[in-house]
C-alpha positions as CSV (number, residue, x, y, z in Angstrom):
1,M,-25.2,18.0,38.0
2,S,-22.9,20.9,39.0
3,L,-19.3,21.3,37.9
4,G,-18.2,20.8,41.5
5,S,-20.0,17.5,41.8
6,H,-18.5,16.4,38.5
7,A,-15.0,17.4,39.6
8,K,-15.5,15.5,42.8
9,T,-16.5,12.4,41.0
10,V,-13.5,12.5,38.7
11,C,-11.1,13.0,41.6
12,S,-12.7,10.1,43.5
13,Y,-12.2,7.9,40.4
14,L,-8.5,8.9,40.1
15,N,-7.9,8.3,43.8
16,D,-9.5,4.9,43.7
17,F,-7.6,3.9,40.6
18,K,-4.3,5.0,42.2
19,A,-5.1,3.1,45.4
20,I,-5.9,-0.1,43.6
21,H,-2.6,0.1,41.7
22,S,-0.6,0.6,44.9
23,N,-2.3,-2.1,46.9
24,P,-0.9,-5.6,46.0
25,E,-3.4,-7.5,48.2
26,G,-6.5,-9.2,46.9
27,H,-7.2,-9.5,43.2
28,P,-4.6,-8.6,40.6
29,A,-4.4,-4.8,40.2
30,G,-5.2,-5.1,36.5
31,D,-8.5,-6.8,37.2
32,N,-9.5,-4.2,39.8
33,Q,-8.4,-1.3,37.6
34,T,-10.5,-2.6,34.8
35,G,-13.6,-2.8,37.0
36,C,-12.9,0.7,38.3
37,G,-12.5,2.1,34.8
38,R,-15.7,0.4,33.7
39,K,-17.7,2.0,36.5
40,F,-16.2,5.4,35.5
41,F,-17.2,4.8,31.9
42,N,-20.7,4.0,33.0
43,Y,-20.8,7.4,34.8
44,L,-19.5,9.3,31.7
45,I,-22.1,7.7,29.4
46,S,-24.9,8.4,31.8
47,F,-24.0,12.0,32.3
48,C,-22.4,13.1,29.1
49,W,-24.7,11.6,26.5
50,G,-26.2,15.0,25.8
51,R,-22.8,16.5,25.0
52,L,-22.1,13.5,22.8
53,H,-25.3,14.1,21.0
54,R,-24.4,17.8,20.4
55,R,-21.0,16.9,19.0
56,F,-22.1,14.1,16.8
57,T,-25.0,16.0,15.3
58,S,-23.1,19.2,14.8
59,W,-22.2,20.3,11.3
60,V,-18.6,19.2,12.1
61,G,-19.7,15.7,13.2
62,L,-22.1,15.2,10.3
63,G,-19.5,16.6,7.9
64,F,-16.9,14.1,9.0
65,V,-19.2,11.2,8.4
66,Y,-20.1,12.6,5.0
67,H,-16.4,12.9,4.0
68,L,-15.7,9.4,5.4
69,E,-18.2,7.9,3.1
70,F,-17.4,9.8,-0.1
71,T,-13.7,9.6,0.3
72,W,-13.9,5.9,0.5
73,L,-16.2,5.7,-2.5
74,K,-13.6,7.7,-4.4
75,L,-10.8,5.3,-3.5
76,E,-12.9,2.3,-4.4
77,N,-13.8,3.8,-7.8
78,E,-10.0,4.3,-8.4
79,D,-9.3,0.7,-7.5
80,A,-7.0,1.9,-4.8
81,I,-7.3,-1.2,-2.7
82,N,-5.8,-3.5,-5.3
83,E,-3.2,-1.1,-6.3
84,Y,-1.9,-0.3,-2.8
85,P,1.7,-1.7,-2.5
86,R,2.1,-1.7,1.3
87,W,-0.5,-4.1,2.6
88,E,2.1,-6.4,4.1
89,S,3.3,-3.6,6.4
90,F,-0.1,-3.6,8.1
91,N,0.1,-7.3,8.9
92,T,3.2,-7.5,11.1
93,A,3.6,-9.1,14.5
94,H,2.5,-7.2,17.6
95,T,0.2,-4.8,15.7
96,G,-3.0,-6.7,16.6
97,D,-6.3,-5.3,17.7
98,K,-7.1,-7.5,20.6
99,S,-9.6,-5.2,22.3
100,L,-11.6,-4.7,19.1
101,T,-11.4,-8.4,18.2
102,D,-12.5,-9.4,21.7
103,F,-15.4,-6.9,21.6
104,L,-16.7,-8.2,18.2
105,K,-16.4,-11.8,19.4
106,K,-18.4,-11.0,22.6
107,H,-21.1,-9.1,20.6
108,R,-21.4,-11.2,17.5
109,F,-24.7,-9.7,16.6
110,I,-23.2,-6.3,15.9
111,L,-21.9,-7.0,12.4
112,P,-25.1,-8.5,11.1
113,V,-27.1,-5.6,12.6
114,L,-24.8,-3.0,11.1
115,N,-24.9,-4.7,7.7
116,A,-28.7,-4.8,7.6
117,L,-29.1,-1.2,8.7
118,L,-26.5,0.2,6.3
119,V,-28.0,-1.7,3.4
120,R,-31.4,-0.3,4.4
121,A,-29.9,3.2,4.4
122,G,-28.5,2.7,0.9
123,S,-25.0,3.2,2.0
124,F,-23.9,-0.2,0.8
125,K,-25.1,-2.9,-1.5
126,I,-26.5,-6.1,-0.1
127,G,-23.7,-8.2,1.4
128,T,-22.2,-9.4,4.6
129,F,-19.2,-8.8,6.9
130,D,-17.8,-12.3,6.0
131,S,-14.3,-11.0,5.1
132,L,-14.0,-9.3,8.5
133,I,-15.7,-12.1,10.6
134,R,-13.0,-14.6,9.6
135,P,-9.9,-12.7,10.9
136,V,-11.9,-11.8,14.0
137,E,-12.6,-15.4,14.8
138,E,-9.1,-16.5,14.0
139,G,-7.5,-13.6,15.9
140,Q,-5.4,-12.4,13.0
141,P,-2.8,-9.6,13.8
142,S,-4.6,-7.0,11.7
143,L,-8.2,-6.3,10.9
144,F,-7.4,-3.9,8.1
145,T,-5.9,-5.8,5.2
146,K,-6.4,-6.0,1.4
147,D,-9.1,-8.6,1.9
148,T,-10.9,-6.9,4.7
149,A,-10.5,-3.2,3.8
150,A,-14.0,-2.7,2.5
151,D,-15.6,-4.4,5.5
152,F,-13.4,-2.5,7.9
153,H,-14.6,0.8,6.3
154,K,-18.2,-0.4,6.8
155,L,-17.4,-1.1,10.4
156,V,-16.0,2.4,11.0
157,F,-18.7,4.2,9.0
158,G,-21.5,2.1,10.6
159,G,-20.2,2.8,14.1
160,F,-20.4,6.6,13.6
161,I,-23.8,6.3,11.8
162,M,-25.5,4.1,14.5
163,L,-24.2,6.1,17.5
164,T,-25.4,9.3,15.9
165,M,-28.8,7.8,15.2
166,E,-29.2,6.4,18.7
167,L,-28.2,9.6,20.4
168,G,-30.7,11.5,18.3
169,E,-33.5,9.1,19.0
170,F,-32.9,9.1,22.7
171,Q,-32.6,12.9,22.8
172,A,-36.0,13.2,21.1
173,R,-37.6,10.9,23.6
174,Y,-35.9,12.4,26.6
175,R,-37.3,15.8,25.9
176,N,-40.8,14.4,26.7
177,W,-39.6,12.0,29.4
178,M,-42.2,13.0,32.0
179,H,-45.1,12.5,29.6
180,L,-44.0,9.0,28.3
181,D,-46.0,6.0,29.2
182,A,-44.4,2.8,30.5
183,K,-44.0,1.3,27.0
184,A,-42.5,4.4,25.5
185,R,-40.0,4.7,28.5
186,K,-39.0,1.1,27.9
187,T,-38.3,1.9,24.3
188,A,-36.3,4.9,25.3
189,L,-34.2,3.0,27.8
190,L,-33.4,0.3,25.3
191,C,-32.2,3.1,23.0
192,F,-30.0,4.4,25.9
193,R,-28.5,0.9,26.2
194,R,-27.6,0.9,22.5
195,I,-25.8,4.3,23.0
196,G,-23.5,2.6,25.5
197,L,-23.0,-0.4,23.2
198,Y,-22.2,1.7,20.1
199,T,-20.0,4.0,22.1
200,R,-17.8,1.1,23.2
201,L,-17.7,-0.2,19.7
202,L,-16.5,3.1,18.4
203,L,-13.9,3.5,21.1
204,N,-12.5,0.1,20.4
205,I,-12.3,1.0,16.7
206,L,-10.6,4.3,17.2
207,A,-8.1,2.9,19.6
208,S,-7.1,0.1,17.3
209,T,-4.0,-0.2,15.2
210,S,-6.2,-1.1,12.2
211,F,-8.0,2.3,12.4
212,R,-4.6,4.0,12.2
213,H,-3.7,1.9,9.2
214,Y,-7.1,2.8,7.7
215,I,-6.5,6.5,7.9
216,T,-2.9,6.0,6.7
217,F,-4.2,4.2,3.6
218,M,-6.5,7.2,2.8
219,V,-3.8,9.8,3.4
220,Q,-1.2,8.0,1.2
221,H,-3.7,8.0,-1.6
222,G,-3.8,11.8,-1.7
223,V,-6.6,12.4,0.7
224,K,-5.1,15.1,2.8
225,S,-8.0,15.9,5.0
226,L,-11.3,14.6,6.2
227,V,-12.1,17.8,7.9
228,P,-15.5,19.2,7.0
229,L,-16.0,22.7,5.6
230,F,-18.2,25.3,7.2
231,E,-19.6,26.5,3.9
232,D,-20.8,22.9,3.2
233,R,-22.7,22.6,6.5
234,G,-26.1,22.7,4.7
235,L,-25.1,19.8,2.5
236,Y,-24.0,17.7,5.5
237,D,-27.3,18.3,7.3
238,A,-29.4,17.5,4.2
239,K,-27.5,14.3,3.6
240,W,-28.0,13.3,7.2
241,K,-31.8,13.9,7.1
242,L,-32.1,11.7,4.1
243,R,-30.1,9.0,5.8
244,Q,-32.3,9.2,8.9
245,V,-35.4,8.7,6.8
246,A,-33.9,5.8,5.0
247,L,-32.7,4.1,8.2
248,A,-36.1,4.5,9.9
249,G,-37.9,3.1,6.9
250,E,-41.5,2.2,7.4
251,S,-40.9,1.3,11.1
252,S,-38.8,2.1,14.1
253,L,-35.1,1.6,14.2
254,A,-35.8,-1.0,16.8
255,D,-37.4,-3.4,14.2
256,L,-35.5,-6.6,14.7
257,A,-36.7,-8.2,11.5
258,K,-34.9,-5.4,9.6
259,G,-31.8,-5.6,11.7
260,G,-32.5,-3.6,14.8
261,I,-32.3,-4.4,18.5
262,T,-35.7,-4.6,20.3
263,N,-35.2,-6.1,23.8
264,E,-32.7,-6.7,26.6
265,A,-31.7,-10.1,25.4
266,D,-30.7,-8.8,22.0
267,L,-28.0,-6.5,23.5
268,S,-26.3,-9.2,25.6
269,D,-24.2,-6.6,27.2
270,E,-23.8,-6.2,31.0
271,E,-21.9,-3.0,30.6
272,S,-24.7,-1.2,28.8
273,E,-27.0,-2.5,31.5
274,A,-24.8,-0.8,34.1
275,D,-24.9,2.4,32.1
276,L,-28.7,2.3,32.3
277,Q,-28.7,1.6,36.0
278,V,-26.5,4.6,36.7
279,W,-28.6,6.9,34.5
280,M,-31.9,5.8,36.1
281,L,-30.4,6.3,39.6
282,H,-29.8,9.9,38.9
283,T,-33.1,10.6,37.0
284,S,-35.5,8.9,39.3
């Protein structure tokens, strides 16, 4: 797609969004704007997945995930969670994470899948997301509390890990797209749907108040920066390759018995289906 075509698409979206807002007739503006924004998001995922892949698999992206994991391990070893004196400040009124909570309620399979995959990768010991599931179901004002801190970290870390993995898997398949048989293409398209799903998960996490509290918690314990260092880029890459091998295990990432997603019904996500339709329209 040319830069001109992309610019035209963006301008068309902005004009449609503005027109919906200024037209009081029909459905409430908020509903129509949500639908308009969703369509534009489908477009972005369909045409920008390659750039996402380059960013997430760059030494900077891999380095951030590396520091995210080991910074948290350091805080856990220092018992920082129990010693932190400001947990109550994170649980005040009007600081909820409704979008993230609603997303996790709608896609209840995500937490068990993330847990199984992260355990397989050796990133966490065998366990569950029970401490996080409870406040999600109850709609509590904050998802990052003393009781849920470890599970919220798993959610953040898992979101980055899985989106990076799915982008890499789809990119590898896409390179040989013209030579794939029907079964291989179906597997690749399911992978693309997971890209849309995990992108939405990560966006909801990063936009949440709890994520801001999560970063604040790290900073207030002396962690001044999660920025990766250029001289350590080889370490980040080596760590990521080991994680890829561990996640793949003896079978594909799409092994449902070990926590993957293997078919359309598992995803239960009409938005990722729309991503797929847009992408196929422009590659057929």
